[in-house]
C-alpha positions in Angstrom: 9.1 2.4 22.9 6.9 -0.7 23.6 3.3 -0.3 22.6 0.3 -1.9 24.3 -0.9 -5.2 22.8 -4.4 -5.3 21.2 -4.6 -9.1 21.4 -7.3 -9.1 24.2 -9.4 -6.4 22.5 -12.6 -7.7 21.0 -12.3 -5.6 17.8 -11.3 -6.8 14.3 -9.6 -3.4 13.5 -7.5 -3.8 16.7 -6.6 -7.4 15.7 -5.5 -6.2 12.2 -3.3 -3.6 13.9 -1.8 -6.2 16.1 -0.5 -7.9 13.0 0.4 -5.0 10.6 0.1 -1.9 12.8 3.9 -1.3 13.3 5.2 1.5 11.1 7.2 -0.6 8.7 4.8 -3.5 8.3 2.5 -2.1 5.7 5.5 -0.7 3.7 7.0 -4.2 3.7 3.7 -5.6 2.5 3.4 -2.9 -0.1 6.8 -3.8 -1.5 5.9 -7.5 -1.5 2.9 -6.6 -3.7 5.3 -4.8 -6.0 7.4 -7.9 -6.3 10.1 -7.4 -3.7 11.0 -10.7 -2.1 14.6 -10.5 -0.8 15.8 -9.1 2.5 18.5 -6.9 0.9 16.0 -5.5 -1.6 13.5 -4.6 1.2 16.3 -3.0 3.1 17.7 -0.9 0.3 14.2 0.2 -0.9 12.9 1.2 2.5 16.1 2.5 4.1 15.2 0.5 7.2 17.8 -0.8 9.7 18.6 -4.4 9.2 17.6 -5.4 12.8 14.2 -3.7 12.5 13.6 -5.2 9.1 14.5 -8.7 10.5 12.1 -8.1 13.4 9.3 -7.0 11.1 9.8 -9.8 8.6 9.9 -12.4 11.4 6.7 -11.0 12.9 4.9 -11.0 9.5 6.1 -14.6 8.9 5.0 -15.6 12.4 1.6 -14.1 11.8 1.2 -15.9 8.4 1.3 -12.8 6.3 4.5 -13.7 4.6 6.2 -17.1 4.1 9.9 -17.8 3.8 11.0 -19.8 0.8 14.7 -20.8 0.4 16.3 -19.6 -2.8 19.9 -20.5 -1.9 21.3 -23.3 0.3 24.8 -22.3 1.3 24.4 -20.1 3.1 20.6 -20.4 3.3 18.9 -17.3 1.9 15.2 -16.7 1.8 12.6 -15.1 -0.4 9.6 -13.5 1.5 6.4 -14.1 -0.3 2.8 -13.1 0.4 0.5 -15.8 1.7 -3.3 -15.9 1.1 -3.6 -14.0 4.4 -1.1 -11.4 3.2 -2.7 -11.0 -0.2 -6.0 -10.3 1.6 -4.3 -7.1 2.8 -4.5 -5.7 -0.8 -7.8 -3.9 -0.1 -6.4 -2.4 3.1 -3.2 -1.2 1.4 -5.2 0.1 -1.6 -7.5 2.1 0.7 -4.5 3.6 2.4 -2.9 4.4 -0.9 -6.0 6.1 -2.3 -6.4 8.1 0.9 -2.8 9.2 0.7 -3.3 10.1 -3.0 -6.3 12.3 -2.2 -5.1 13.9 1.0 -1.3 13.8 1.1 0.0 13.9 -2.5 -0.4 17.5 -3.8 1.6 16.6 -6.9 -0.6 13.7 -7.8 -0.5 10.0 -7.1 3.1 8.6 -7.0 1.8 5.2 -8.2 -1.2 4.3 -10.3 -2.7 0.9 -10.7 -3.7 -0.3 -14.1 -6.4 -2.9 -14.4 -5.0 -5.8 -16.4 -8.3 -6.7 -18.0 -9.1 -3.3 -19.6 -5.8 -1.5 -19.5 -7.1 1.6 -17.7 -5.9 3.3 -14.5 -8.4 2.2 -11.9 -9.5 3.1 -8.4 -10.9 0.5 -6.0 -14.4 1.4 -5.1 -16.2 -0.5 -2.3 -19.6 -1.8 -3.3 -22.3 -3.8 -1.4 -21.8 -7.5 -1.9 -25.6 -7.9 -2.1 -26.9 -5.0 -4.2 -23.8 -3.6 -5.8 -24.4 0.0 -4.6 -21.3 2.1 -3.8 -20.5 2.2 -0.1 -19.3 5.0 2.2 -19.5 5.5 5.9 -22.9 7.3 5.7 -24.4 4.3 3.9 -23.6 1.9 6.6 -24.6 1.1 10.2 -22.9 -1.1 12.7 -24.7 -4.0 14.4 -23.3 -6.7 16.7 -21.8 -9.6 14.9 -21.6 -13.3 15.6 -18.1 -13.0 17.1 -19.1 -10.3 19.6 -17.7 -11.0 23.1 -19.2 -10.1 26.4 -18.5 -6.4 26.3 -20.2 -3.8 24.2 -18.3 -3.1 20.9 -20.8 -0.6 19.7 -21.2 3.0 21.0 -24.4 3.8 22.9 -25.4 6.3 20.3 -24.4 6.8 16.7 -21.1 8.4 16.1 -21.2 11.7 14.2 -20.6 11.5 10.5 
């Protein structure tokens, strides 16, 4: 089933979904963060069909999330490595993992992240870049930004919390 493109939508969330919103994309990115780089390894870990994996990898390379680096010449074989743009998805992936740990993992987190500097299991906690206070939806309000297009991107009244 073909989905509608979000390219024309003046919304950063929609633009992110345009790049990584297909079902397999974030799982491929997750595995790349875990050190998977080769097509056959992605395929065996995910159980995804080869043609769908090829489409997803090509899309992520085309969008600049992954880059292809040859590791063998005859025949040419590729490693798929995260770019700076791909590594910037770490916070998105971490937020999804933490949400899943809280709401969809009754037996506990399947994977925990250990902070290399202190050696402890850690959770990512969003904080204000200016004052350092912890952030959640109730602590924030949306205002029009410098990239706002002609249409209204904000609701007429505040959304319920």
